[in-house]
Every structure is written in structure tokens, then in C-alpha cells.
C-alpha positions as CSV (number, residue, x, y, z in Angstrom):
1,M,-71.9,64.7,28.7
2,N,-71.3,64.4,32.6
3,N,-68.1,64.5,34.3
4,S,-67.3,60.6,34.2
5,T,-67.6,60.8,30.4
6,F,-65.3,61.9,27.4
7,F,-65.3,62.0,23.6
8,I,-63.1,60.2,21.5
9,I,-62.8,60.5,17.8
10,G,-61.7,59.0,14.7
11,K,-62.5,55.7,12.7
12,H,-60.4,53.0,14.6
13,A,-61.0,54.7,18.1
14,V,-64.6,54.6,17.8
15,I,-64.9,50.8,16.1
16,E,-62.6,49.4,18.5
17,A,-64.3,50.9,21.5
18,L,-67.5,49.6,20.2
19,K,-66.0,46.2,20.0
20,N,-64.9,46.2,23.3
21,P,-67.4,44.4,25.8
22,S,-65.8,46.1,28.6
23,R,-66.3,49.7,27.3
24,K,-69.1,51.7,28.1
25,V,-70.3,53.8,25.1
26,L,-73.1,56.1,25.7
27,R,-73.5,58.1,22.3
28,V,-72.3,58.1,18.8
29,F,-72.0,60.6,16.4
30,L,-71.6,59.7,12.7
31,T,-71.9,61.0,9.2
32,E,-74.0,58.9,6.9
33,E,-70.6,57.5,5.2
34,S,-69.2,56.6,8.4
35,K,-72.3,54.4,9.2
36,K,-72.0,52.4,6.2
37,T,-68.2,51.9,7.3
38,I,-69.2,50.5,10.7
39,H,-71.8,48.1,9.1
40,R,-68.9,47.0,6.6
41,E,-66.6,46.5,9.6
42,S,-69.0,44.7,12.4
43,Q,-68.3,41.3,11.2
44,N,-72.1,40.0,11.6
45,K,-72.1,42.1,14.9
46,N,-74.6,45.0,15.2
47,L,-72.0,47.4,16.9
48,L,-74.8,50.1,17.1
49,K,-77.1,48.0,18.8
50,N,-79.2,49.6,21.8
51,L,-77.0,52.9,21.4
52,K,-77.8,56.5,21.0
53,I,-77.0,57.2,17.4
54,F,-76.9,60.9,16.3
55,Y,-76.3,61.6,12.3
56,K,-74.3,64.7,11.8
57,T,-72.5,66.3,9.0
58,K,-68.8,66.6,8.5
59,K,-68.9,70.2,9.5
60,E,-71.0,69.7,12.5
61,L,-68.6,66.8,13.8
62,D,-65.5,69.4,13.3
63,N,-66.8,71.1,16.5
64,Y,-65.7,68.1,18.6
65,C,-62.0,68.5,17.4
66,K,-61.6,71.7,16.1
67,N,-59.1,72.7,19.2
68,D,-57.1,69.4,19.1
69,G,-55.6,69.6,15.3
70,I,-56.9,65.9,14.3
71,Q,-59.5,64.5,12.1
72,H,-62.8,62.8,13.2
73,Q,-62.9,60.9,9.8
74,G,-66.7,61.1,10.4
75,F,-66.5,59.1,13.9
76,V,-67.0,60.4,17.4
77,A,-68.3,58.7,20.5
78,E,-69.0,59.7,24.3
79,I,-67.4,57.0,26.4
80,E,-66.5,56.0,30.1
81,Q,-63.3,54.9,31.3
82,L,-62.7,51.4,31.6
83,E,-62.4,49.5,35.0
84,K,-59.0,50.2,36.6
85,I,-56.7,47.2,36.7
86,E,-54.9,46.6,39.5
87,L,-51.2,45.7,39.0
88,K,-50.3,43.6,42.0
89,S,-53.9,41.5,41.5
90,F,-52.5,41.2,37.6
91,I,-48.9,40.0,38.1
92,K,-50.2,37.1,40.4
93,K,-49.7,33.6,39.1
94,K,-48.4,34.8,35.7
95,D,-45.0,34.0,34.6
96,N,-42.8,35.4,31.6
97,L,-44.5,38.7,31.5
98,T,-43.1,41.8,29.5
99,L,-44.5,45.1,31.2
100,V,-43.3,48.7,29.9
101,C,-43.0,51.4,32.3
102,L,-43.1,55.3,31.0
103,D,-41.2,57.6,33.1
104,E,-42.7,61.0,32.4
105,V,-43.4,60.5,28.9
106,T,-46.4,63.3,28.7
107,D,-47.1,63.6,24.9
108,P,-50.5,62.1,24.0
109,R,-49.3,61.6,20.5
110,N,-46.1,59.8,21.7
111,I,-48.0,57.9,24.3
112,G,-50.8,56.7,21.7
113,S,-48.2,55.6,19.4
114,I,-46.4,53.5,22.3
115,I,-50.0,52.1,22.8
116,R,-50.4,51.0,19.5
117,S,-46.9,49.3,19.1
118,A,-47.2,47.5,22.5
119,A,-50.5,45.9,21.6
120,S,-49.3,44.7,18.2
121,F,-46.3,43.1,19.5
122,N,-47.9,41.3,22.5
123,I,-46.6,43.5,25.3
124,D,-48.7,42.7,28.5
125,G,-49.3,46.0,29.9
126,I,-48.3,49.7,30.3
127,I,-47.6,51.6,33.7
128,F,-48.1,55.3,33.8
129,K,-47.9,57.5,36.7
130,D,-51.4,58.4,37.2
131,R,-51.0,62.2,37.1
132,H,-48.9,61.7,33.6
133,F,-51.4,59.8,31.6
134,P,-53.8,61.7,29.8
135,S,-56.9,59.4,30.1
136,T,-59.3,61.5,28.0
137,S,-57.0,62.8,25.4
138,K,-58.7,62.9,22.1
139,L,-55.1,62.9,20.4
140,M,-54.0,59.9,22.6
141,Y,-57.0,57.8,21.7
142,K,-56.7,58.8,17.9
143,S,-52.9,57.9,18.0
144,S,-53.4,54.6,19.5
145,S,-55.7,53.8,16.6
146,G,-58.1,51.7,18.8
147,C,-54.9,49.5,20.2
148,I,-55.9,51.2,23.8
149,E,-59.0,48.7,23.8
150,H,-56.6,45.6,23.8
151,L,-53.8,46.6,26.1
152,N,-53.6,46.6,29.9
153,I,-53.0,50.1,31.5
154,F,-51.9,50.3,35.0
155,T,-51.7,53.8,36.7
156,V,-49.8,54.1,40.0
157,S,-49.2,57.0,42.4
158,N,-45.4,56.4,42.5
159,I,-43.0,55.0,39.8
160,N,-40.1,54.3,42.0
161,S,-42.1,52.2,44.5
162,T,-43.9,50.4,42.1
163,L,-40.5,49.4,40.3
164,K,-39.4,48.5,43.6
165,Y,-42.1,46.3,44.2
166,L,-41.9,44.5,41.0
167,R,-38.2,43.9,41.6
168,D,-39.0,42.2,44.8
169,K,-41.5,40.2,42.7
170,N,-38.8,38.9,40.5
171,F,-38.9,41.3,37.8
172,W,-36.0,42.4,35.9
173,I,-36.1,46.0,35.2
174,Y,-34.2,47.1,31.9
175,G,-33.9,51.2,31.4
176,F,-33.4,52.2,28.1
177,D,-30.8,55.1,27.9
178,I,-28.6,56.6,25.6
179,N,-25.5,55.9,27.8
180,G,-26.7,52.4,28.6
181,H,-23.8,49.9,28.9
182,K,-24.9,47.0,26.4
183,D,-26.8,46.7,23.2
184,F,-30.3,45.6,24.2
185,T,-30.0,43.1,21.4
186,K,-27.4,41.2,23.2
187,I,-29.7,40.7,26.3
188,E,-30.9,37.1,26.7
189,W,-34.6,38.1,27.1
190,K,-36.7,35.7,29.5
191,G,-38.8,35.7,32.6
192,N,-40.6,38.7,34.0
193,V,-39.1,42.2,33.0
194,V,-39.9,45.6,32.8
195,L,-38.9,48.0,30.1
196,L,-38.4,51.4,31.4
197,F,-38.3,54.3,29.1
198,G,-37.7,58.0,30.2
199,S,-39.1,61.2,29.1
200,E,-39.0,62.7,25.6
201,G,-36.7,65.6,26.8
202,Y,-34.7,64.2,29.6
203,G,-34.7,60.4,29.5
204,I,-35.1,58.4,32.7
205,K,-34.7,60.8,36.0
206,Q,-31.7,59.9,38.0
207,H,-33.4,58.8,41.1
208,T,-35.7,56.3,38.9
209,R,-32.4,55.0,37.1
210,K,-31.2,53.6,40.3
211,Y,-34.4,51.2,40.3
212,A,-33.0,49.9,37.1
213,D,-31.2,46.4,37.1
214,F,-29.6,47.2,33.7
215,L,-29.1,50.2,31.7
216,V,-29.2,49.2,27.9
217,K,-29.4,51.2,24.7
218,I,-30.6,51.0,21.2
219,K,-27.6,50.9,18.9
220,I,-27.9,53.6,16.0
221,N,-25.7,55.8,13.7
222,D,-23.1,57.4,15.7
223,K,-24.2,60.6,13.8
224,I,-27.4,60.7,15.3
225,E,-28.1,61.8,18.7
226,S,-31.1,59.9,19.5
227,L,-34.5,58.6,18.5
228,N,-38.0,59.8,19.5
229,V,-39.2,57.7,22.6
230,S,-42.2,56.2,20.2
231,N,-39.6,55.0,17.8
232,S,-37.3,53.4,20.4
233,A,-40.3,51.6,22.0
234,S,-41.3,50.2,18.5
235,I,-38.0,48.8,18.1
236,V,-37.4,47.2,21.2
237,F,-41.3,45.7,21.3
238,H,-40.9,44.0,18.0
239,Y,-37.4,42.6,18.7
240,I,-38.6,41.2,22.1
241,N,-41.6,39.7,20.8
242,Q,-39.4,38.0,18.3
243,H,-36.8,36.9,20.5
244,K,-38.1,36.3,24.2
245,K,-37.9,32.9,25.5
């Protein structure tokens, strides 16, 4: 392993990486059983062609995730990062985009779950502050269940300046906050929008909130204080996928 590569684990994470023509996979570590699974899911494509493949026992593969508290399912791969996508280039000549911006959401499991929901419900991309995006996290890749291979990821140096830039480019910024003024299902969703979610503990930071055009909320049982950010995101993505014009 060199400094530019890292390991991912889990059935869906590895198989989807193998299916992605833009992803460089250097080595794959499998059990005999997981090799059969890959052949079943290859859809007449030899996903293992021209790859360095190493067959290991389950116990040997345990060494790749023993400190992470997650199961490898017989699948480990060494991969390179995808080529970075520039947000400014991406939004040119595109209309009716739905982007997500995560303001200091840092838990890899939450991030992976949000990526999975975003890809499932046709979100066009997610914006992260570069130092808060766990780009080599096994847990994030496992939690995204391979969906990171199907979603545009944008990393930026400053969230606030990025939101300001997007506002200047005719995006409406909707901040999701427990103290939001309006139920998000009452919004007429159309045009270019950014869905802004805050951290797991503190929500959207005060100096970031001022860049939101609207503060909206998810209406829940009054006895419940709040939802986990990944649960909130799933609800919002599903609704907007169904109702955006």
C-alpha cells in the first residue's frame, strides 16, 4: 500500500468499486465464497479481469478491519481516490439541480448513510468541507453500501463562501433546523436548490445560518426533540425526489 491508496471493506463497497470504470482498484482480497458472489453479480462482465487477486481465509481478512468494529463479509480492496470534481464546473449549463451541503457532519457512519440516501433519491451531489470529509474511512464506505460510486462528491475549503457563491449563481439555500419557520413539505420545490444540514450535536452554525435563504423543519411528534441527521436527510431526499418540479 502506498500513500495515495487505501482499503475498503464489505460486499457492496467492493463490488460497486469494481463496477465503476472511473475507480482505480489495485488489489482485491477475497475468500473463496466471496469470489463466487462476485461472479454471480458480474452481469456477464468479468469484474476481476486484469486485477491482482489474493484469496484469504475469513480470519486473515479480519486483520483489515479488527479496529473498526465492522464486518468485511469476505471482501477487501485497495483503491485510489476518484478524480476530484470541481463544483463550479459541474453547475455550468445545468438546471434544476438539487445539491446537499453538510455543515460539520463528521460521523463516518452518518456520512455514509446520507450518501446512500442521496444516491438512492437522485440527489445531484453533496458538498463537504474538505477537512471534514473522511475520504478514506472504511466505515463510511461500508455505510454507503457502494453508493459513493454513484454520487458526485464536492470538497471545498470553505462552506460559507461556497454557499455565497451558489446563491450568486441562482441557487436557493434551505437550511434544515429544529427552529425552522416552515414545514419543508409546504415548500414548492423547484429550480436550483441546496439542502443544508448541520452537525449531529449543534445543528447549523450561527455564522453559516445567515447564508440560508430559508430555515425549514421536518414536522415530527412534539414529544420527540429531534431526528438523527441521516434519518432527517433520508426523509427530505425522498420527499423532494417525489415532488420537485
